[in-house]
C-alpha positions as CSV (number, residue, x, y, z in Angstrom):
1,M,-16.7,-1.4,-6.2
2,E,-15.5,2.7,-5.9
3,V,-12.6,3.4,-8.3
4,A,-11.7,6.8,-8.6
5,H,-8.3,6.7,-11.0
6,L,-7.2,4.0,-13.3
7,A,-3.4,4.6,-14.6
8,L,-2.1,2.9,-17.7
9,P,0.7,1.7,-17.7
10,S,2.8,2.2,-14.8
11,L,6.3,0.8,-14.7
12,V,6.8,1.4,-11.0
13,D,4.1,0.2,-8.9
14,Y,4.3,-3.6,-9.3
15,P,8.4,-4.5,-9.4
16,G,9.3,-6.1,-12.2
17,K,6.0,-5.7,-14.2
18,V,4.2,-3.6,-16.5
19,A,1.0,-2.8,-14.7
20,G,-2.4,-0.8,-14.5
21,V,-3.3,0.7,-11.3
22,V,-6.8,1.0,-10.1
23,W,-6.9,3.4,-7.0
24,T,-10.1,2.7,-5.0
25,V,-12.2,5.4,-2.9
26,G,-12.1,5.4,1.0
27,C,-9.9,4.4,4.0
28,N,-10.2,3.3,7.7
29,L,-7.0,5.1,8.4
30,R,-6.6,8.7,9.1
31,C,-2.7,8.8,8.4
32,P,-1.8,12.7,8.6
33,F,1.0,12.4,6.1
34,C,-1.1,10.9,3.7
35,Y,-1.3,12.6,0.3
36,N,-4.2,10.9,-1.1
37,A,-6.7,13.0,0.8
38,E,-8.9,13.0,-1.9
39,L,-9.5,9.0,-1.4
40,V,-9.3,9.1,2.3
41,L,-11.4,12.0,3.6
42,P,-15.2,11.6,3.1
43,E,-15.9,15.6,2.3
44,R,-13.5,15.2,-0.3
45,A,-14.4,11.8,-1.8
46,A,-17.9,12.8,-1.9
47,T,-17.1,15.1,-5.0
48,L,-14.6,13.1,-6.8
49,P,-15.8,11.2,-10.0
50,R,-16.0,7.4,-10.1
51,R,-15.0,5.3,-12.7
52,G,-17.4,2.2,-13.2
53,E,-16.1,-1.2,-12.9
54,E,-17.2,-2.3,-16.2
55,E,-15.6,0.7,-17.7
56,V,-12.3,-0.2,-15.7
57,L,-12.4,-4.0,-16.9
58,S,-13.0,-3.0,-20.4
59,L,-10.0,-0.5,-20.5
60,L,-7.9,-3.1,-18.7
61,A,-9.1,-5.6,-21.3
62,A,-8.2,-4.0,-24.4
63,R,-4.5,-3.4,-23.0
64,A,-4.2,-6.9,-21.6
65,R,-1.5,-7.9,-24.2
66,L,0.5,-5.0,-23.1
67,L,0.5,-5.6,-19.3
68,D,1.6,-8.1,-17.0
69,G,-0.5,-7.3,-13.9
70,V,-2.9,-4.8,-12.0
71,V,-2.2,-3.2,-9.1
72,V,-5.2,-2.3,-6.9
73,T,-4.6,0.6,-4.1
74,G,-6.3,3.1,-2.6
75,G,-7.3,4.4,-0.2
76,E,-7.8,0.8,1.4
77,P,-9.0,-2.2,-1.4
78,T,-10.0,-4.6,1.1
79,L,-13.3,-2.0,2.5
80,H,-15.1,-2.9,-0.6
81,P,-16.9,-6.3,-0.4
82,D,-17.0,-6.8,-4.1
83,L,-13.0,-6.7,-4.4
84,P,-12.9,-10.6,-4.5
85,G,-15.3,-10.2,-7.2
86,F,-13.4,-7.5,-9.2
87,L,-9.9,-9.5,-8.9
88,G,-11.6,-13.0,-10.0
89,R,-12.4,-10.6,-13.3
90,V,-8.9,-9.7,-13.5
91,R,-7.7,-12.8,-13.5
92,E,-9.9,-14.2,-16.2
93,L,-7.8,-11.5,-18.3
94,G,-4.9,-13.5,-17.7
95,L,-3.4,-10.9,-15.4
96,L,-1.3,-10.9,-12.5
97,V,-2.8,-9.1,-9.1
98,K,-0.7,-6.6,-6.6
99,L,-2.5,-5.6,-3.8
100,D,-1.6,-2.7,-1.5
101,T,-3.3,-2.7,1.6
102,N,-2.7,-0.7,5.2
103,G,-2.9,-4.3,6.9
104,T,-6.0,-3.9,8.9
105,R,-8.3,-6.5,7.7
106,P,-6.5,-9.5,7.9
107,E,-9.5,-11.5,7.5
108,V,-9.9,-10.4,4.0
109,V,-6.7,-10.4,3.0
110,A,-6.4,-14.3,4.0
111,E,-9.4,-14.9,1.8
112,L,-7.9,-13.0,-1.2
113,L,-4.7,-15.3,-0.8
114,R,-6.7,-18.8,0.2
115,A,-8.8,-18.2,-3.1
116,R,-5.7,-17.4,-5.1
117,L,-6.6,-14.2,-6.2
118,V,-3.7,-12.3,-5.4
119,D,-0.3,-12.8,-6.5
120,Y,1.8,-9.9,-4.8
121,V,0.9,-7.8,-1.2
122,A,2.4,-4.8,-0.3
123,L,1.8,-4.1,3.3
124,D,2.2,-0.9,4.7
125,V,3.8,-1.1,8.1
126,K,3.6,2.8,8.9
127,A,5.3,3.2,12.3
128,P,6.7,1.0,15.4
129,F,3.5,-0.5,16.7
130,P,3.9,1.6,20.2
131,R,3.8,4.7,18.0
132,Y,1.0,3.4,15.8
133,P,-2.0,5.3,16.8
134,E,0.3,8.9,16.3
135,Y,0.8,8.0,12.6
136,V,-2.9,6.3,11.6
137,G,-5.0,8.1,13.9
138,R,-6.4,4.7,15.4
139,T,-5.5,3.1,18.7
140,D,-6.6,-0.1,17.7
141,A,-4.7,-0.7,14.1
142,A,-1.5,-2.0,15.3
143,T,-3.1,-5.6,16.0
144,S,-4.6,-6.3,13.1
145,V,-1.6,-5.3,11.3
146,R,0.5,-7.8,13.1
147,E,-1.7,-10.4,12.1
148,T,-1.8,-9.2,8.3
149,I,1.8,-9.4,8.5
150,A,1.8,-13.0,9.6
151,V,-0.8,-13.8,7.3
152,V,1.3,-12.3,4.2
153,R,4.3,-14.2,5.5
154,A,3.0,-17.6,5.4
155,R,0.9,-17.4,2.6
156,A,1.3,-14.8,0.1
157,P,3.3,-15.8,-3.4
158,D,5.3,-12.7,-3.0
159,Y,5.2,-9.8,-1.0
160,E,6.8,-6.6,0.5
161,F,6.5,-4.9,3.9
162,R,7.1,-1.3,3.4
163,T,7.6,2.0,5.3
164,T,6.9,5.7,4.1
165,V,9.4,7.3,6.2
166,A,7.2,10.1,7.5
167,P,8.2,13.1,9.4
168,G,9.0,12.3,12.9
169,L,10.2,8.7,12.1
170,T,13.9,8.1,13.3
171,A,16.6,5.4,12.7
172,D,15.6,3.8,15.9
173,D,11.8,3.8,14.8
174,L,13.0,2.1,11.7
175,M,15.3,-0.4,13.4
176,A,12.2,-1.2,15.4
177,I,10.0,-1.9,12.4
178,A,12.9,-4.1,11.0
179,H,12.6,-6.5,14.1
180,E,9.0,-6.5,13.8
181,V,9.4,-8.0,10.3
182,R,12.7,-9.7,10.8
183,G,13.3,-12.7,8.7
184,A,10.8,-11.2,6.2
185,Q,11.1,-11.5,2.2
186,R,11.6,-7.8,1.4
187,F,11.3,-4.5,3.6
188,V,11.3,-1.3,1.5
189,L,11.8,2.3,2.7
190,Q,10.1,5.0,0.7
191,P,11.5,8.5,1.5
192,F,8.5,11.0,2.3
193,V,7.7,13.1,-0.6
194,V,4.3,15.1,-1.4
195,P,3.6,15.1,-5.1
196,E,2.9,18.6,-6.6
197,G,-0.7,19.5,-6.6
198,K,-1.8,16.8,-4.1
199,A,-3.3,17.6,-0.6
200,L,-2.6,15.8,2.7
201,V,-4.9,14.3,5.1
202,D,-3.4,17.0,7.8
203,E,-1.8,20.0,6.2
204,T,0.0,20.7,9.2
205,W,2.3,18.1,8.3
206,R,3.5,19.7,5.1
207,G,7.2,20.7,5.6
208,R,7.8,18.6,8.5
209,P,11.5,17.3,8.3
210,A,11.8,13.8,7.6
211,L,14.8,11.5,6.8
212,G,16.0,12.0,3.2
213,V,17.1,9.3,0.7
214,E,20.9,9.3,1.8
215,E,20.1,9.1,5.5
216,L,18.1,6.0,4.6
217,R,20.8,4.6,2.7
218,R,23.2,4.7,5.4
219,L,21.0,2.7,7.7
220,V,20.8,-0.1,5.1
221,P,23.7,-2.2,6.4
222,E,22.4,-2.2,10.0
223,I,18.6,-2.9,9.0
224,R,20.4,-5.7,6.6
225,K,21.1,-7.7,9.6
226,C,17.2,-7.9,10.3
227,V,15.5,-8.4,6.8
228,P,16.6,-7.7,3.2
229,V,15.8,-4.1,2.5
230,E,16.0,-1.6,0.0
231,V,15.4,2.4,-0.2
232,R,13.0,3.0,-3.0
233,A,13.3,6.6,-4.1
């Protein structure tokens, strides 16, 4: 599996858990507002140093007693055919597994859940489905994401659907997403923030206005009529 980064420990990436975070290389979407350009764009990823799978597992094993689990994120982890084997080895360390996914590979998510290799799924819902092409750079992604939402709701032991409130998303858009995930276990809104030193997939999106934390919090009572929601700042 192509791994670019390993963070140890994290207190924020796996709700309520102390976790290691593994970042995989490569993504099948081109969300213009994504700030992990070095993991997404092939020309940037080509120069990115890799961490070997054995090295990553050794570091996790050495700290296993201090960790509750491991988060596998990216990029898009489900693109890697050796992901199930990696997660199986994480399981052997006695650690929980959280998977971050864009939801475009429902068959992979379903198989991981069938094999009981994932304890928590965080599925990114990028935009209302009619606006998906604008926000992910593909015209065919929304159908797969809908299917993955259904898989996660039916099979995941624990999960969240989450939306990074990118520039241009409105209160009406967020309500439309809430209706798409109505009755789900958890819906998370994340304000759009570009960490210092990070490059966007499309730099023309830098500085575009987006709904802020207080604006999102004012939407919470209405969204809660559809789905339990929190603003994670």
